[in-house]
C-alpha positions as CSV (number, residue, x, y, z in Angstrom):
1,M,104.6,54.7,77.7
2,S,107.3,55.4,80.4
3,S,108.2,57.9,83.2
4,I,111.3,60.3,83.1
5,P,114.6,60.2,85.0
6,D,116.2,63.1,82.9
7,P,116.7,66.1,85.4
8,A,116.7,68.7,82.6
9,I,113.0,67.4,81.5
10,S,111.8,67.3,85.1
11,A,112.9,71.0,85.5
12,D,110.9,71.9,82.1
13,I,108.0,69.9,83.7
14,R,108.2,72.1,86.7
15,N,108.6,75.5,84.9
16,I,105.3,74.5,82.9
17,Q,103.5,73.7,86.1
18,Q,104.5,77.0,87.5
19,I,102.8,79.0,84.7
20,G,99.5,79.6,86.4
21,A,97.6,80.4,83.1
22,V,98.3,76.9,81.6
23,P,95.5,75.0,83.1
24,T,93.2,77.7,81.9
25,I,94.6,77.9,78.4
26,L,94.1,74.0,78.2
27,E,90.4,74.5,79.2
28,A,90.0,77.4,76.8
29,V,91.4,75.3,74.0
30,A,89.2,72.3,74.8
31,A,86.1,74.7,74.9
32,M,86.9,76.3,71.8
33,T,87.9,73.3,69.8
34,G,85.7,70.6,71.2
35,L,88.9,68.4,71.6
36,G,88.7,65.7,74.4
37,F,92.4,65.8,75.0
38,V,94.8,68.8,75.2
39,C,98.4,68.7,76.5
40,V,101.6,70.6,76.7
41,A,104.6,68.4,75.7
42,R,108.3,68.7,75.9
43,V,109.7,67.2,72.8
44,T,113.3,66.4,72.1
45,A,115.1,64.4,69.4
46,N,114.8,61.4,71.6
47,S,111.7,61.8,73.7
48,W,108.1,63.1,74.0
49,T,107.1,64.0,77.5
50,T,103.6,65.3,79.0
51,C,104.1,68.6,81.0
52,A,100.5,69.7,81.4
53,V,97.3,67.8,80.4
54,L,93.6,68.1,80.2
55,D,92.1,64.5,79.4
56,K,88.4,64.2,78.9
57,L,88.9,61.1,76.9
58,S,90.6,58.7,79.7
59,F,93.5,58.7,77.2
60,G,95.7,57.6,80.1
61,L,98.6,60.2,79.8
62,Q,99.6,61.7,83.1
63,I,102.2,64.7,83.7
64,G,105.6,63.1,83.4
65,D,104.7,60.3,81.2
66,Q,106.5,59.7,77.9
67,L,105.8,58.4,74.4
68,D,108.3,57.1,71.7
69,V,108.7,60.4,69.9
70,T,108.8,58.5,66.6
71,T,105.2,57.5,67.1
72,T,104.0,60.9,67.4
73,L,103.5,63.9,64.6
74,C,105.3,66.2,67.2
75,E,108.5,64.9,65.7
76,Q,107.6,66.3,62.5
77,V,106.5,69.6,64.2
78,R,110.1,69.8,65.8
79,D,111.7,69.1,62.6
80,T,109.8,71.5,60.5
81,Q,108.9,74.1,63.4
82,A,105.5,74.3,61.7
83,A,102.3,73.6,63.1
84,I,99.9,70.6,62.1
85,V,96.2,70.8,62.0
86,I,93.9,68.1,60.9
87,D,90.2,68.2,60.7
88,H,89.4,64.8,59.5
89,V,92.1,62.3,59.2
90,A,90.0,59.8,57.0
91,E,89.6,62.6,54.3
92,N,93.2,63.9,54.8
93,E,95.4,62.7,51.9
94,Q,98.7,63.4,53.8
95,Y,97.7,61.7,57.0
96,R,95.1,59.1,56.3
97,N,97.6,56.2,55.8
98,H,99.9,57.5,58.7
99,H,100.8,55.4,61.4
100,T,100.3,58.0,64.2
101,P,96.6,58.4,63.7
102,R,96.3,54.6,63.5
103,I,98.2,54.1,66.8
104,Y,96.4,56.7,68.9
105,G,92.9,56.6,67.3
106,F,92.2,60.2,66.4
107,Q,90.4,61.7,63.6
108,S,91.1,65.5,64.6
109,Y,94.4,66.7,65.9
110,F,96.4,69.8,66.2
111,S,100.1,70.5,67.3
112,V,101.5,73.9,67.5
113,P,105.3,74.5,68.1
114,L,106.4,76.2,71.5
115,F,109.6,78.1,71.7
116,R,111.8,79.5,74.3
117,P,112.4,83.3,74.0
118,D,116.0,82.7,72.4
119,G,114.1,80.7,69.5
120,E,115.2,77.2,70.8
121,Y,112.4,74.6,70.3
122,F,110.8,73.5,73.4
123,G,107.8,71.3,72.3
124,T,104.2,71.5,71.4
125,L,100.7,72.6,72.5
126,C,98.7,69.7,71.0
127,G,95.2,68.1,71.2
128,L,93.2,65.4,69.5
129,D,90.0,63.7,69.5
130,P,88.4,60.6,67.9
131,R,85.7,62.6,66.2
132,P,86.4,64.9,63.1
133,L,86.3,68.5,64.2
134,P,86.8,71.9,62.0
135,L,90.1,73.0,63.6
136,S,91.5,74.6,60.5
137,A,88.8,77.3,60.8
138,S,90.8,80.5,60.6
139,G,89.5,81.9,64.2
140,I,90.5,78.7,65.9
141,T,94.0,78.3,64.2
142,A,94.8,82.1,65.1
143,S,93.6,81.4,68.7
144,L,95.7,78.3,68.9
145,N,98.8,80.0,67.7
146,L,98.0,82.8,70.1
147,F,97.7,80.5,73.1
148,A,101.0,78.8,71.9
149,E,102.8,82.3,72.0
150,L,101.5,82.9,75.4
151,I,103.0,79.7,77.0
152,S,106.2,80.2,74.9
153,R,106.6,83.8,76.2
154,Q,106.6,82.7,79.9
155,L,108.7,79.6,79.7
156,H,112.1,81.5,80.1
157,S,111.0,84.2,82.5
158,E,109.1,81.8,84.7
159,A,112.3,79.7,85.2
160,E,114.4,82.9,85.8
161,L,111.9,84.2,88.2
162,L,111.7,80.9,90.3
163,A,115.6,80.8,90.3
164,A,116.0,84.2,91.5
165,R,113.2,84.0,94.1
166,D,114.8,80.8,95.6
167,A,118.1,82.5,95.9
168,L,116.5,85.6,97.6
169,L,115.0,83.4,100.3
170,G,118.3,82.2,101.3
171,E,120.5,85.4,100.6
172,R,118.1,88.2,100.5
173,E,120.4,90.6,102.3
174,T,122.8,90.3,99.4
175,A,122.3,93.7,97.4
176,E,123.4,92.1,94.1
177,L,120.9,89.3,94.2
178,R,118.1,91.8,95.0
179,E,119.1,93.9,92.0
180,Q,119.0,90.7,89.9
181,F,115.6,89.8,91.0
182,V,114.2,93.2,90.5
183,A,115.8,93.3,86.9
184,I,114.2,90.0,86.1
185,L,110.8,91.0,87.0
186,G,111.3,94.6,85.3
187,H,112.4,93.0,82.0
188,D,111.5,89.4,81.5
189,V,108.2,89.4,83.3
190,R,106.9,92.4,81.8
191,N,107.2,91.2,78.3
192,P,105.1,88.1,78.5
193,L,102.5,89.8,80.8
194,T,101.9,92.5,78.3
195,A,101.6,89.7,75.6
196,I,98.9,88.0,78.0
197,V,96.9,91.3,78.4
198,L,97.0,92.1,74.7
199,G,96.2,88.6,73.8
200,T,93.3,88.3,76.0
201,S,91.9,91.7,75.1
202,A,92.2,90.6,71.4
203,L,90.2,87.3,72.0
204,L,87.6,89.1,74.1
205,R,86.8,91.4,71.1
206,Q,85.8,88.2,69.2
207,E,82.5,86.4,69.1
208,L,83.3,83.5,71.8
209,P,81.4,80.7,73.4
210,E,80.4,81.8,76.9
211,A,82.6,79.0,78.2
212,V,85.5,80.4,76.4
213,R,85.1,83.8,77.3
214,A,85.1,83.0,80.9
215,T,88.3,81.1,80.8
216,V,89.8,84.0,78.9
217,Q,88.7,86.5,81.5
218,R,90.2,84.2,84.3
219,I,93.6,84.4,82.4
220,R,93.2,88.2,82.2
221,R,92.5,88.4,85.9
222,S,95.7,86.4,86.5
223,A,97.7,88.8,84.7
224,H,96.3,91.8,86.7
225,R,97.4,89.6,89.7
226,I,101.0,89.2,88.3
227,D,101.0,92.9,87.7
228,A,100.1,93.6,91.4
229,L,103.0,91.3,92.5
230,M,105.5,93.2,90.2
231,E,104.1,96.4,91.9
232,D,104.9,94.8,95.4
233,V,108.5,94.0,94.2
234,G,108.9,97.5,93.0
235,D,107.8,99.0,96.2
236,F,110.2,96.5,98.2
237,A,113.2,97.7,96.1
238,R,112.3,101.3,96.9
239,G,112.0,100.6,100.5
240,R,115.0,98.4,101.0
241,M,117.4,99.5,98.3
242,G,117.1,103.3,98.3
243,E,116.1,105.6,101.1
244,G,112.6,104.4,101.8
245,M,109.3,104.9,100.1
246,L,108.6,108.3,98.6
247,V,105.3,109.7,98.7
248,T,103.4,112.8,97.5
249,L,101.1,114.1,100.2
250,E,97.9,115.9,99.2
251,P,94.6,116.6,101.1
252,C,92.3,113.8,100.2
253,V,88.3,114.0,101.0
254,D,87.1,111.0,99.2
255,L,88.7,108.0,101.0
256,P,85.6,106.5,101.8
257,E,84.6,106.3,98.0
258,R,88.1,104.8,97.3
259,F,87.6,102.2,100.1
260,E,84.3,101.2,98.8
261,Q,86.0,100.5,95.4
262,V,88.8,98.4,97.2
263,V,86.2,96.4,99.2
264,G,84.0,95.8,96.1
265,E,86.8,94.5,94.0
266,L,88.0,92.1,96.7
267,R,84.4,90.9,97.2
268,M,84.4,89.9,93.8
269,A,87.8,88.2,93.9
270,Y,86.8,86.3,97.2
271,P,83.0,85.6,96.6
272,Q,83.0,83.0,99.2
273,C,83.9,85.4,102.0
274,I,81.8,88.3,103.6
275,I,83.5,91.6,104.0
276,T,81.8,94.5,106.0
277,L,82.8,98.3,105.7
278,D,82.0,100.7,108.4
279,V,83.1,104.3,108.0
280,K,82.5,106.9,110.8
281,N,82.8,110.7,110.8
282,P,84.5,110.8,107.4
283,G,87.0,113.8,107.0
284,S,90.2,115.0,105.2
285,L,93.5,113.2,105.2
286,L,97.0,114.6,104.3
287,C,98.3,111.6,102.5
288,E,99.0,109.9,99.1
289,P,95.7,108.3,98.4
290,R,96.8,105.4,96.3
291,R,98.9,104.4,99.1
292,I,96.4,104.4,101.7
293,E,94.3,102.3,99.3
294,Q,97.0,100.1,99.2
295,V,97.2,99.7,102.9
296,L,93.5,98.6,103.0
297,S,93.9,96.2,99.9
298,N,97.0,94.5,101.5
299,L,95.5,94.3,105.0
300,L,92.2,93.0,103.5
301,K,93.9,90.4,101.3
302,N,96.0,89.1,104.4
303,A,92.8,88.7,106.4
304,L,90.9,87.0,103.4
305,T,93.7,84.5,103.0
306,H,94.9,83.7,106.3
307,G,91.6,84.0,108.3
308,D,88.8,81.7,108.9
309,V,86.9,81.9,105.4
310,S,83.5,81.0,107.4
311,L,83.8,84.2,109.5
312,P,83.3,87.7,108.1
313,V,86.1,90.3,107.9
314,H,85.4,93.7,109.1
315,V,87.0,96.9,108.0
316,N,86.5,100.0,110.5
317,V,87.4,103.4,109.4
318,E,87.1,106.3,111.7
319,W,88.1,110.0,111.9
320,G,88.0,111.4,115.5
321,D,90.1,113.5,118.0
322,G,92.5,114.5,115.3
323,Q,93.3,110.9,114.3
324,F,92.5,108.6,111.4
325,H,92.1,105.0,112.3
326,L,91.9,102.1,109.8
327,A,91.3,98.7,111.2
328,V,90.8,95.2,109.6
329,S,89.9,92.2,111.7
330,N,89.2,88.7,111.0
331,G,88.4,85.5,112.9
332,G,90.5,82.3,113.2
333,P,93.3,80.9,115.4
334,A,95.5,83.4,117.1
335,I,99.0,84.3,115.8
336,A,101.6,82.8,118.1
337,E,103.3,85.7,120.2
338,H,106.8,85.0,118.8
339,K,105.4,85.4,115.2
340,L,103.8,88.9,115.7
341,G,107.3,90.6,115.4
342,Q,108.1,88.9,112.3
343,L,105.0,89.6,110.4
344,F,106.2,93.0,108.7
345,K,109.4,91.5,107.4
346,P,109.9,90.9,103.7
347,F,109.4,87.3,102.3
348,W,108.2,86.1,105.7
349,R,105.4,83.7,106.1
350,G,104.2,82.3,109.2
351,N,104.0,78.6,108.0
352,G,106.6,77.2,105.8
353,N,104.1,74.9,104.3
354,D,101.7,77.8,103.6
355,R,99.1,77.0,100.9
356,H,98.9,80.8,99.9
357,R,101.0,81.7,97.0
358,G,102.7,85.0,96.8
359,L,106.1,86.8,97.6
360,G,105.3,87.5,101.2
361,L,105.6,91.2,100.7
362,G,102.1,92.7,101.5
363,L,102.5,93.5,105.1
364,F,106.0,94.8,104.6
365,I,104.9,97.4,102.1
366,V,102.0,98.3,104.7
367,A,104.9,99.1,107.2
368,E,106.8,101.1,104.7
369,I,103.6,103.1,103.7
370,A,103.0,103.7,107.4
371,R,106.7,104.8,108.0
372,S,106.4,107.2,105.0
373,H,103.3,108.8,106.4
374,G,104.3,109.1,109.9
375,A,101.6,106.6,110.9
376,R,101.5,103.8,113.7
377,L,100.9,100.3,112.6
378,D,99.8,97.7,115.3
379,V,98.6,94.1,115.3
380,R,96.9,92.1,118.1
381,S,95.7,88.5,118.0
382,T,93.4,86.4,120.0
383,D,91.7,83.1,119.6
384,Q,88.6,85.5,118.9
385,E,90.2,87.7,116.1
386,T,93.2,89.1,114.6
387,V,93.3,92.9,114.2
388,F,95.7,95.1,112.1
389,E,95.4,98.9,112.8
390,F,96.9,101.7,110.8
391,A,96.5,105.2,112.6
392,M,97.9,108.6,111.8
393,A,97.3,112.3,112.4
394,A,94.1,113.6,110.4
395,T,93.9,117.0,109.0
């Protein structure tokens, strides 16, 4: 076992690590099959390298570890580009005297090839266990192939997306880079996203153990989050590359019900947080309702991720004196004065080491919606609370 100096393989490991669904896929495979060890491996003619791993057997492999590829069955998968599935090595005529099961001490094993979108072989989704297990059952084999396809579809687009985002952080004023970024999201990300949604839908229609169903549902929620990020980028492009955000105004009288739905969804997404909603004197508003929902959603997500999770987040909505007011407040440390003016800029985060992942577009989009509705957007922050307020004329 050795570690890897090769920069190209290091980049491949980073690409796999950036695919948020991979750990959940490994958990789902382990729960579905009963295998104690499951991993994603990068396999070349000369090396076998762990890119992601779930190890309940204390097998000893960690991310970045390498094995002699000639001691693995993944070498055969690379050469034939066909999966290997073994229920019980001792009863398998082809593999019972093979050196690989003897070296690594397994009785059940699978290895399914992973490919880049251009057809180039990448490596394998593989797993093993010292116990014999019925891996060749049609439902299990089909699911393993589906999980491998989901990872394969995301490999290329993840690398392209990260490269484009890194470039934008340094040169986001360059129109050519913006167009490249939007094009990558529109084409490369949409295809794997659709595959994930369709794949999880197909799996959820099957009879699945409860643990597997829960992990598949987590994958589906991750896909919806990716979809929301893509919507944010589309709004960014319309706001910065065109003539501003276009809206279709209409009288809306059901905003309280819409707000209840937004708050309900975020309560489910952040079960550890307390969210209150107070609506006073509900009336009508000439607006694009979907955009006003987006204002609440983005402000609320901002409060939930950056505020003190031990303190409640308050949403206050009021019609009065010909005005509509929407305020979202959270507890936590005050935002520094010099940062307040930067909050509504695209791709900006207050802390370069921010633990919260995202594109940094939520507040920028709120500002664009406010501009398109002729609304006022304010923020004030003290050591007691931070409040974002959206206000516009009411009908």
